[in-house]
C-alpha positions in Angstrom: 47.8 170.0 60.7 48.3 170.4 57.1 48.7 173.8 55.1 45.9 173.6 53.2 44.2 172.3 56.5 45.2 175.8 58.2 44.4 178.0 54.8 40.2 176.6 54.2 39.9 178.3 58.1 40.8 181.7 56.7 38.4 184.8 57.0 37.5 187.1 55.0 39.8 189.6 53.5 42.4 186.9 53.6 40.1 184.1 52.4 39.6 186.4 49.8 43.5 187.0 48.9 43.7 182.9 49.2 41.2 182.0 46.6 42.9 184.8 44.0 46.2 182.3 44.1 44.3 180.3 41.8 43.5 180.5 38.2 43.8 178.8 35.0 46.7 178.5 36.0 46.3 176.6 38.7 43.5 175.4 39.7 42.8 175.3 43.4 40.9 171.8 43.0 44.3 170.9 42.3 45.4 172.2 45.1 42.4 170.6 47.1 42.5 167.2 45.7 46.9 166.4 45.9 47.4 168.5 49.5 49.2 165.8 51.0 51.4 165.3 47.7 52.0 168.8 46.6 53.3 170.1 50.4 55.9 167.2 50.5 57.6 167.5 47.4 60.6 169.6 47.5 60.2 172.5 45.7 62.4 174.7 47.2 65.6 172.3 46.1 64.7 174.1 42.4 66.9 176.7 41.5 64.5 178.5 39.2 67.3 181.3 37.8 69.2 178.1 36.6 68.2 176.3 33.3 70.1 172.9 34.2 67.4 172.8 36.7 64.4 172.4 34.3 65.0 168.4 34.3 64.2 168.3 38.0 61.4 170.4 37.6 60.2 168.6 34.2 60.2 164.9 36.8 58.0 167.4 39.4 55.7 168.4 36.5 55.4 164.5 35.8 54.7 163.3 38.9 51.9 166.0 39.5 50.0 165.3 35.5 50.1 161.4 37.0 49.2 162.0 40.9 46.5 163.9 39.1 45.4 160.7 36.7 45.8 158.6 39.5 43.7 160.5 41.8 40.8 160.5 38.7 40.8 157.4 38.1 39.6 156.0 41.8 37.0 158.9 41.7 33.5 156.8 41.6 29.7 157.1 41.7 27.3 159.4 40.6 28.9 162.9 42.0 32.9 161.5 41.3 32.1 161.1 37.4 31.9 164.8 36.8 34.8 165.1 39.3 36.6 161.8 37.2 36.4 164.4 33.7 37.7 167.4 35.5 40.5 166.2 37.4 41.4 164.7 34.0 40.9 168.4 32.2 43.1 169.7 34.8 46.0 166.9 34.0 45.6 167.5 30.2 46.1 171.5 31.2 48.7 171.6 32.8 50.5 169.2 30.7 49.9 171.3 27.8 50.5 174.5 29.8 54.4 173.8 31.5 55.5 170.9 29.6 58.0 173.9 27.9 58.9 175.2 30.9 58.1 173.1 33.6 59.9 175.4 35.5 57.1 177.8 35.7 55.3 175.3 37.8 57.8 175.2 40.0 57.3 179.1 40.5 53.7 178.8 40.2 53.1 176.2 43.2 56.1 177.9 45.6 54.2 181.3 45.3 51.0 179.7 46.2 52.5 177.7 48.9 54.7 180.6 50.2 51.8 182.9 50.0 49.4 180.2 52.1 52.1 180.3 54.7 52.1 184.5 55.0 48.1 184.3 55.3 48.1 181.4 57.6 51.0 183.0 60.0 49.3 186.2 59.6 45.5 184.9 61.0 47.8 183.4 63.4 49.2 186.5 64.6 45.9 188.1 65.0 44.1 185.9 67.0 47.0 185.5 69.4 46.8 189.4 69.8 43.4 188.8 70.4 43.7 186.2 72.9 46.5 188.2 74.8 49.2 186.6 73.8 52.9 187.5 73.3 53.9 187.4 70.2 57.4 188.3 68.6 58.5 191.9 67.2 58.8 190.8 63.5 55.0 189.8 64.0 54.2 193.3 66.1 56.2 195.2 63.0 53.7 193.2 60.6 50.6 193.2 62.3 51.1 197.4 62.4 52.1 197.9 59.1 49.0 195.6 57.6 46.7 198.4 60.7 48.4 201.3 58.6 47.2 200.0 55.1 43.7 199.9 57.1 43.8 203.0 57.9 45.1 204.1 54.5 41.9 202.1 53.1 39.4 203.7 54.9 41.3 207.6 54.0 41.0 207.0 50.9 37.2 205.7 50.9 36.2 208.6 52.8 38.0 211.3 50.4 36.5 209.0 47.8 32.5 209.3 48.8 33.5 213.3 50.1 34.8 213.8 46.1 31.9 212.1 44.9 29.4 214.5 46.8 31.3 217.3 46.1 30.9 216.5 42.3 27.1 216.2 42.2 27.1 219.5 44.5 28.7 220.6 42.0 26.9 219.6 38.8 23.7 221.1 40.4 25.6 223.6 41.0 26.1 224.4 37.4 22.7 223.1 36.8 21.5 226.3 39.1 23.9 228.4 36.9 22.5 227.3 33.8 18.9 228.1 35.5 20.1 231.2 36.7 21.3 232.4 32.9 18.5 231.1 31.4 16.1 234.0 33.8 18.5 236.3 33.0 18.1 236.0 28.9 14.2 236.2 29.8 14.6 239.2 31.6 16.5 240.5 28.6 13.6 239.5 26.5 10.6 241.1 28.3 11.6 244.5 26.5 9.2 243.2 23.5 6.4 243.1 25.4 3.2 245.0 26.2 3.7 247.1 29.7 1.9 245.8 32.1 2.6 242.4 31.2 6.6 243.0 31.5 6.3 244.5 34.4 4.2 241.7 36.3 6.8 238.6 34.4 9.6 241.5 35.5 8.8 241.1 39.0 8.0 237.6 39.0 11.6 236.6 37.2 13.6 239.3 39.6 11.9 238.1 42.6 13.4 234.3 41.1 16.6 235.8 39.9 17.6 236.8 43.1 16.5 233.3 45.3 18.9 231.9 43.0 21.8 234.5 43.0 21.4 234.1 46.3 21.5 229.7 46.5 24.6 230.4 44.1 26.2 232.6 46.2 25.2 230.4 49.7 26.1 227.3 47.6 29.6 228.7 45.9 31.0 229.1 49.4 30.2 225.9 50.2 31.9 224.6 47.1 34.7 225.7 48.1 34.9 225.1 51.9 34.3 221.2 50.2 37.4 221.6 48.2 39.0 222.9 51.1 38.1 220.5 53.1 39.0 217.6 50.7 42.7 219.3 49.9 43.0 219.2 53.5 42.1 215.5 54.1 44.7 214.5 50.8 46.8 216.4 52.1 46.3 214.4 55.2 46.1 211.0 53.7 49.6 211.5 51.4 50.9 211.8 54.6 50.2 209.0 56.4 51.1 207.7 53.2 54.5 209.4 53.0 55.4 207.7 56.3 54.3 204.4 54.8 56.3 204.1 52.3 58.9 205.3 54.3 58.6 202.7 57.0 58.7 199.9 54.0 61.2 201.3 51.9 63.5 202.8 54.5 63.4 199.9 57.0 62.1 196.9 56.2 63.1 196.7 52.4 66.6 198.1 53.8 66.7 195.7 56.2 66.1 192.9 53.3 68.7 194.0 51.7 70.9 194.5 54.7 70.3 190.3 55.3 70.8 189.7 51.2 74.5 191.1 51.9 75.3 189.3 55.3 74.1 186.2 53.4 77.4 186.5 51.4 78.9 186.2 54.1 77.3 182.9 54.8 74.4 184.8 57.2 70.6 183.4 56.7 68.7 183.8 53.4 67.5 187.2 53.8 63.7 185.8 52.5 61.2 186.0 50.4 60.2 188.8 48.5 56.9 188.4 48.2 55.6 190.1 52.1 57.1 193.1 50.6 55.9 192.9 47.2 52.6 192.7 48.6 53.2 196.3 50.9 54.4 197.6 47.5 51.7 197.6 46.0 49.2 197.9 48.5 51.0 201.1 48.1 51.2 201.9 44.7 47.2 201.0 44.3 46.6 203.6 47.0 48.9 206.2 45.4 47.4 206.0 42.2 44.0 206.2 43.4 44.8 209.0 44.9 46.6 210.7 42.3 43.2 209.8 40.6 41.1 211.5 42.8 44.1 214.7 42.7 43.0 215.2 39.1 39.7 214.4 39.1 39.9 217.4 41.3 42.3 219.3 39.5 39.6 219.0 36.4 36.7 220.0 38.8 38.2 223.3 39.5 39.0 224.3 36.0 34.9 223.1 35.0 34.0 225.3 37.4 36.5 228.1 38.4 35.7 230.4 41.8 38.0 231.8 43.8 40.2 231.0 46.0 43.8 229.5 47.0 42.6 225.8 45.2 45.3 226.2 42.2 48.1 226.4 44.2 47.2 223.9 46.3 46.3 221.4 44.1 49.5 222.2 42.1 51.3 221.2 44.9 49.4 217.8 46.2 50.0 217.2 42.8 53.3 217.5 42.7 53.3 215.8 46.5 52.3 212.9 44.7 54.1 211.9 41.8 57.3 212.2 44.4 55.5 209.7 46.4 54.9 207.4 43.6 58.0 208.7 41.9 59.9 207.4 44.8 58.2 203.8 45.2 58.7 202.7 41.3 62.6 204.1 41.7 63.3 202.4 45.4 61.5 199.1 44.2 63.5 198.1 41.3 65.7 196.2 43.2 68.3 193.0 42.6 66.9 189.5 43.9 70.2 187.3 42.9 73.1 189.4 43.2 75.6 188.7 40.9 78.9 187.0 42.3 80.7 189.3 44.5 84.3 187.9 43.1 83.5 187.8 39.5 86.5 186.2 37.3 86.4 187.8 33.9 85.9 184.7 31.0 83.5 183.1 33.2 79.2 182.4 32.9 77.8 184.4 35.7 73.5 185.0 36.4 71.5 187.7 38.1 68.3 188.7 38.5 65.9 192.3 38.7 62.6 192.9 40.1 60.1 195.5 40.0 58.0 195.4 42.6 55.1 197.3 41.9 55.9 195.9 37.9 52.7 194.0 38.0 50.1 196.7 39.6 51.4 199.9 37.8 50.8 197.1 34.5 53.9 197.9 33.1 54.3 194.3 32.0 51.6 195.3 29.3 55.0 197.2 27.7 57.9 194.9 29.2 60.8 197.0 29.2 64.7 196.5 28.6 67.1 196.1 31.5 70.7 196.4 31.1 74.0 195.6 32.7 77.3 197.6 32.7 79.8 197.0 35.1 81.5 200.4 36.8 84.0 201.5 38.8 83.4 203.0 42.9 84.0 206.5 41.3 81.9 206.0 38.6 79.8 204.8 41.3 79.7 207.9 43.4 78.8 209.6 40.8 75.9 207.7 39.8 74.4 208.3 43.3 75.5 212.3 43.2 73.3 212.5 40.2 76.4 213.5 37.7 76.4 212.2 34.3 77.7 208.6 33.9 76.4 208.4 30.4 77.6 205.4 28.9 80.5 205.3 31.0 81.8 201.9 32.2 84.3 199.8 33.1 84.3 196.9 31.2 82.7 195.2 29.3 79.8 192.5 29.9 78.2 190.2 27.2 75.0 189.1 26.8 74.0 192.1 29.3 70.7 193.1 27.9 67.2 191.6 29.1 63.6 192.0 28.7 61.4 191.9 31.7 58.9 188.9 32.0 55.9 188.7 34.3 54.9 185.3 35.7 51.4 185.5 36.0 51.0 182.8 38.6 53.0 185.0 41.2 52.7 188.5 39.8 56.3 189.5 39.3 58.3 191.5 37.0 61.8 190.9 36.5 65.2 190.3 34.1 67.1 187.0 34.6 70.2 187.3 33.1 70.9 183.7 32.7 74.2 183.6 30.7 76.3 186.7 31.0 80.1 187.3 30.9 82.7 189.7 31.6 84.7 190.0 29.0 87.3 193.2 30.0 87.6 195.2 32.9 89.5 198.8 32.8 91.6 199.8 36.4 91.7 202.6 38.2 95.4 203.9 39.5 95.4 202.6 42.8 95.8 204.4 46.4 99.1 203.3 48.2 99.3 199.8 49.1 96.0 198.6 47.8 95.8 195.4 45.4 94.0 194.7 42.7 91.9 192.7 45.1 91.2 195.6 47.4 89.3 197.5 44.2 85.6 196.9 44.2 83.5 197.6 41.5 79.4 197.3 41.3 76.6 196.3 38.5 74.7 198.8 37.3 71.4 197.8 36.5 69.0 200.4 34.3 65.6 200.7 32.6 63.6 203.1 31.2 59.5 202.8 31.0 56.2 204.5 31.8 52.8 204.3 33.4 49.5 206.2 33.1 49.1 206.2 29.4 52.4 207.9 29.0 51.6 210.1 32.0 54.7 209.6 34.0 58.3 208.1 32.4 60.4 206.7 34.8 64.6 206.0 34.1 65.4 203.4 36.7 68.7 202.2 38.2 70.1 200.2 40.6 73.3 199.3 42.1 74.8 195.4 43.6 76.7 194.7 46.1 80.2 195.5 45.8 82.4 193.6 43.0 86.4 192.4 43.1 87.1 191.3 39.7 89.7 188.7 39.4 91.7 187.1 36.0 92.9 184.2 37.7 91.4 181.4 40.7 94.7 182.2 42.6 93.4 185.7 43.1 90.5 184.2 45.2 91.4 184.6 48.8 92.3 187.5 48.5 89.6 189.2 47.0 86.8 187.3 49.5 88.5 188.9 52.4 87.7 192.6 50.4 83.6 191.1 50.1 83.4 189.6 53.7 85.0 193.1 55.3 82.5 195.3 53.0 79.4 192.5 53.4 80.6 192.5 57.4 80.7 196.1 58.0 78.7 198.7 55.6 76.5 201.2 57.0 73.1 201.3 55.5 73.4 204.5 52.8 77.1 205.5 52.8 78.8 206.6 50.0 80.3 204.0 47.8 81.7 202.0 49.1 83.3 203.0 52.3 84.1 200.6 54.9 86.1 201.3 58.3 89.2 201.1 58.1 89.2 199.5 62.3 86.4 197.4 63.9 86.0 195.9 67.0 87.2 192.4 67.2 84.3 191.4 68.7 82.7 192.6 65.4 85.0 190.5 63.4 84.7 187.6 65.6 80.7 188.0 64.6 81.3 188.0 60.6 84.6 184.7 61.1 81.8 182.9 63.2 79.3 183.7 60.1 81.4 182.3 57.8 83.2 179.3 58.9 79.3 178.1 60.7 78.5 178.5 56.6 80.8 176.9 55.0 80.9 173.7 57.6 76.4 174.0 57.0 76.5 173.1 60.5 75.4 175.1 63.5 78.6 174.3 65.5 80.8 177.5 64.5 83.7 179.1 66.6 83.7 178.6 70.4 85.3 181.4 73.0 88.7 178.9 73.4 88.4 179.3 69.2 88.6 183.0 69.3 91.0 183.5 71.6 93.3 181.1 69.8 92.4 183.7 66.4 93.2 186.9 68.6 96.4 186.0 69.7 97.5 185.1 66.1 96.0 188.4 65.4 97.6 190.4 67.8 100.8 188.4 68.5 99.2 187.9 72.3 99.8 185.6 74.8 97.2 186.2 76.7 94.2 183.7 77.6 92.3 185.9 78.9 89.3 186.9 76.3 88.0 190.1 77.8 91.6 191.9 77.2 90.0 191.3 73.4 86.8 192.9 73.8 87.5 196.0 73.8 90.5 196.0 70.5 90.7 196.8 67.4 91.6 195.2 64.6 92.7 196.5 60.8 92.1 196.2 57.9 96.0 196.0 57.1 96.5 193.5 60.1 93.5 191.8 58.9 95.1 190.6 55.3 97.8 193.2 54.5 100.0 192.8 56.4 101.7 189.3 57.1 102.0 187.4 60.4 104.7 187.9 62.7 107.9 185.4 61.0 105.1 184.6 57.9 104.2 185.3 54.5 100.6 184.6 54.8 98.3 187.2 56.8 95.6 186.2 59.2 92.6 185.9 56.8 95.1 184.0 54.5 95.9 181.6 57.3 92.1 181.1 58.7 90.7 180.6 54.8 93.5 178.2 54.1 91.8 175.8 57.3 88.4 176.9 56.0 89.2 175.8 52.7 90.6 172.4 54.0 87.8 171.9 56.5 85.2 172.4 53.9 86.7 170.6 51.3 87.9 166.7 53.5 87.3 167.1 57.2 83.8 169.1 57.6 82.4 165.3 59.1 85.2 165.0 61.9 84.4 168.7 62.4 80.6 168.6 63.0 81.2 165.3 65.0 83.4 167.8 66.9 86.6 165.4 66.3 88.9 167.8 65.2 89.9 170.9 68.1 91.9 172.8 65.9 92.3 176.3 66.7 95.1 175.0 69.9 99.0 176.0 69.6 101.7 173.9 69.9 102.4 174.4 73.2 98.6 174.2 74.3 98.5 170.9 73.2 101.4 169.4 74.6 100.0 170.8 78.2 96.7 168.9 77.6 98.3 165.9 75.8 101.0 165.4 78.7 98.1 165.0 81.6 96.7 162.1 79.3 97.5 158.1 78.6 100.4 157.8 76.5 98.1 157.2 72.6 96.1 160.3 73.5 95.8 162.5 70.2 93.9 165.4 69.0 93.8 167.5 65.5 95.4 171.0 65.3 95.6 173.4 62.6 99.2 174.0 61.5 100.4 177.5 62.2 103.5 176.7 59.5 101.3 176.4 56.5 98.6 177.5 55.2 95.3 174.7 54.9 96.8 172.5 57.5 96.3 169.6 59.9 98.5 167.9 62.2 98.0 165.0 64.6 99.4 165.8 67.6 100.2 162.6 70.3 101.8 161.8 73.5 104.2 158.6 73.4 107.1 157.1 75.4 110.5 158.8 73.6 111.8 155.5 71.8 115.4 157.0 72.7 115.5 157.2 76.4 113.7 154.8 78.3 111.2 156.3 80.9 110.5 159.5 79.1 107.0 161.0 77.5 107.3 163.5 74.4 104.1 165.2 72.7 105.2 164.3 68.9 103.8 166.3 66.2 103.1 165.2 62.3 104.2 166.6 59.5 100.8 168.9 58.2 98.4 167.0 55.9 97.3 169.5 53.2 94.1 168.9 50.7 96.7 167.5 48.3 97.6 164.6 51.3 93.4 164.0 51.6 93.3 163.4 48.3 95.4 160.3 48.5 93.9 158.7 51.5 91.3 160.7 54.0 92.3 161.7 57.5 90.5 158.7 59.1 92.4 156.0 57.1 95.3 157.5 58.0 94.5 158.2 61.6 93.4 154.1 61.4 96.9 153.0 59.9 99.1 154.3 62.7 98.3 152.2 65.5 100.4 154.1 68.0 97.2 156.7 68.4 94.2 155.1 70.5 92.4 157.7 71.9 91.1 160.9 70.5 90.9 163.7 73.0 90.0 163.9 76.1 89.6 159.9 76.1 87.5 158.2 73.2 88.6 155.6 71.5 90.0 156.1 67.7 87.6 153.9 66.6 84.5 154.9 68.3 85.0 157.9 66.6 86.7 157.8 63.1 85.1 153.7 62.2 82.2 155.3 60.1 84.5 156.5 57.7 86.5 154.0 57.2 87.4 152.9 53.6 85.9 149.0 53.8 88.7 146.0 52.9 89.9 145.6 49.6 87.8 142.7 47.8 89.5 139.0 47.2 92.2 139.0 44.1 89.7 138.5 40.9 91.8 137.2 37.8 95.1 136.5 39.9 95.6 140.2 40.3 95.2 142.7 43.7 95.1 145.7 44.5 98.6 147.5 46.0 96.9 149.8 48.7 98.9 152.8 50.5 99.2 153.0 53.9 101.0 154.9 56.4 104.0 154.6 58.1 105.4 156.9 61.3 109.5 154.8 61.2 109.8 154.9 64.9 106.1 154.1 66.1 105.2 151.2 63.3 104.6 147.7 65.0 103.0 145.0 64.1 99.2 144.6 62.8 97.8 141.2 62.6 95.3 140.4 59.8 92.1 139.1 61.6 92.5 135.3 61.1 91.3 132.9 59.0 91.8 135.6 55.9 94.9 136.4 53.4 96.4 140.0 53.2 95.5 141.5 50.3 98.7 143.7 49.8 101.7 143.0 47.1 103.1 140.0 47.3 100.9 139.1 50.5 104.1 140.4 52.6 103.5 142.7 55.2 101.4 146.2 54.5 104.0 149.2 54.6 102.8 150.7 57.2 103.7 147.8 59.4 107.0 147.2 58.0 110.1 146.0 59.7 112.5 148.9 59.0 115.5 146.3 58.3 113.7 145.2 55.0 114.5 148.1 52.9 118.3 148.2 53.7 118.8 150.8 50.5 115.5 153.0 51.9 116.9 152.7 55.6 120.1 153.8 54.6 119.1 156.4 52.6 116.5 158.0 55.7 119.0 157.6 58.4 120.4 160.0 59.9 117.6 162.7 59.6 115.7 164.0 62.0 112.4 162.6 62.6 110.5 165.0 60.8 112.3 165.0 58.1 111.8 161.1 58.4 108.1 161.1 58.4 108.1 163.9 55.6 110.1 161.7 53.6 108.2 158.1 54.4 105.0 159.9 53.6 106.2 161.5 50.0 108.1 158.0 49.1 105.0 156.3 50.0 102.9 157.8 47.8 105.5 157.6 44.9 105.5 154.3 45.1 109.2 154.4 46.2 109.4 151.3 48.0 108.5 149.1 45.6 111.0 150.9 42.8 114.1 150.2 45.3 112.7 146.8 46.4 112.9 146.2 42.1 116.0 147.4 41.8 117.9 145.6 45.1 116.6 142.6 43.4 118.0 143.2 40.1 121.2 143.6 41.7 120.9 140.5 43.8 120.5 138.4 40.7 123.3 140.4 38.7 125.5 139.1 41.2 123.8 136.2 41.7 124.7 135.8 37.9 128.1 136.6 38.3 129.0 133.9 41.0 127.8 131.2 38.6 129.9 132.4 36.0 133.3 130.0 35.7 135.9 132.1 35.8 138.1 132.9 32.8 137.4 136.6 31.0 134.4 138.2 31.0 132.7 139.0 27.4 134.5 141.4 25.9 138.1 140.2 26.7 137.2 142.0 30.8 139.5 139.4 32.6 137.0 138.2 36.2 
């Protein structure tokens, strides 16, 4: 069932909220008549903060207008005539509105679809509750929040009604008080009357005055009780507001920020802010309404002072409500899109900040300016302690000022920094073994604005996630390690930017698995066997028992400060090298399950020795960063009847930029089965490079192929075809070593490992052709000498 069909079934408040999504910016008729087309478009593929995406957004706008015009043309009949005119008008209206800013159309439609989905989901959850069906904890929490909002709405409405009653009672009290003053004035004027008449009228007036004064005394007591009761009701409402605000800001918003931080490690996307914004806007609305009620109570008290504690109570209520709204405003100034956490100087970067209550509090009527500065860890600590750090920064950011913009379609107030660049950075004195890639900074965003006709002025600040500044790409690896450790193990509410020096191995496994799956864009993460292999590497252990590592801890130094035993790189540098290699060249093979990867040399030998000759597997190199090797089992060419496991020198990204893994495996005819028993063509054939085309204009294109001399076997061409290699001779991958005596002599006497290294390198440099050319030149010179007649050579040299 389409989302629009479900949205049309909404009722009550949900239906009103859905209808409020539409207007002149996007008519509901367009949504109705193009429902299927709208829901089938890839709106989420457009990155709103990227100006380069404007062409894609323009294409969507043009298609939308075209679909609308097409829909208008097919309308017929008496009723269709008016609809045809209306749809044509909407097409022109959308074209003129969004032609210069097509990204705003995408933003508008994404907001509408997301809001509809939320409303439909909430309605569905409510139906599940009424039907007695179970719902998940997230829906339950949202339901509790919505129920609390309903209680607050009713409580606020009740205090509004009581306030009106109080106002009416006070107005009547003032009228009666004026009546009492009038009677008193009349009594004072009786002295000028004759005694008889004065006595008669004085008795009547004094009786009326006594009655009025008695009523005023009773009513003053009643008014004071009304005021005290209303003050008590406001106290209860403020307590509910504070509880609801704590739930939303200290739990829901903090959880969103935590998800945003984990997303930096490859975790699931933090989710949209629309639900949070709707809650914060409801809070702002309720808080502001209660604040206005309290202000009206103050006015009534000033208008009619009565003895009692009301003035102190109202002062406290006013202070409390101001604190609540201040906490709401300052906490909802957030970073929607974080700056890159590994930040390179002189490189453009972007960020987006958003005020979740900006639209509700009319902040956009006078759009505030936001400024971004980079500060050190120590400066960030001082900021959170409210110590003065005015004008202090640790560097210079270009294009660091931006005015907040209000997007009417989504009711969002945000500032999009699109072209910031870090011009320079000022580093602090480092502690002990700390390197520059362990030093953390943060981008501070700050702004100032007022609400309520300048009644309240706010200076808001928010800090980005920790940023590591680098000046060269070679530092990226270590900087990423610092960011990963911080994102994974930071605790909410910490002092910037403290993280534990040691964590449980299982915690690090979760972080590595999350990062690996994100880099591979795959659900296939790190298996238990993979994690055991990593534990062996990290702890220099040989145990295969996963339980032994469960309660072990790993320190930051073990992770990325101390080199692995016998190596010149750290555990993280090795792991990151594997991810880079896989991400750039081998991702499809990992997702196919073709690469075991996390297997050491001894394990590979044990696994392969029980398999037939020609069985091979792919494992990551222990000795080289970002290397992968092929291990296979075969007969020992130098000793009949002996089987050995062979390992090729590791391939790196540079090798795969010359020839892909699948093609290299295809070249090696002695590789038959991928461990445990899958024919290699069944696994890799879909990745083979297609054969070269026939010669064109007498030219043929040479082809590089991989050769392992000890395992070179003939690879006949398919019948009826002509080889496409140079000189139509045998492929270099299957050539007999005696074909090139010079080359053979140069590599003879070296180990198979060195011969593989030499051949691969020489082959890539086309050394074989060069040596062949030299050899032919020598032969021609020798033949020339043989043909020469006896006698001295030219120049007088005797032969």
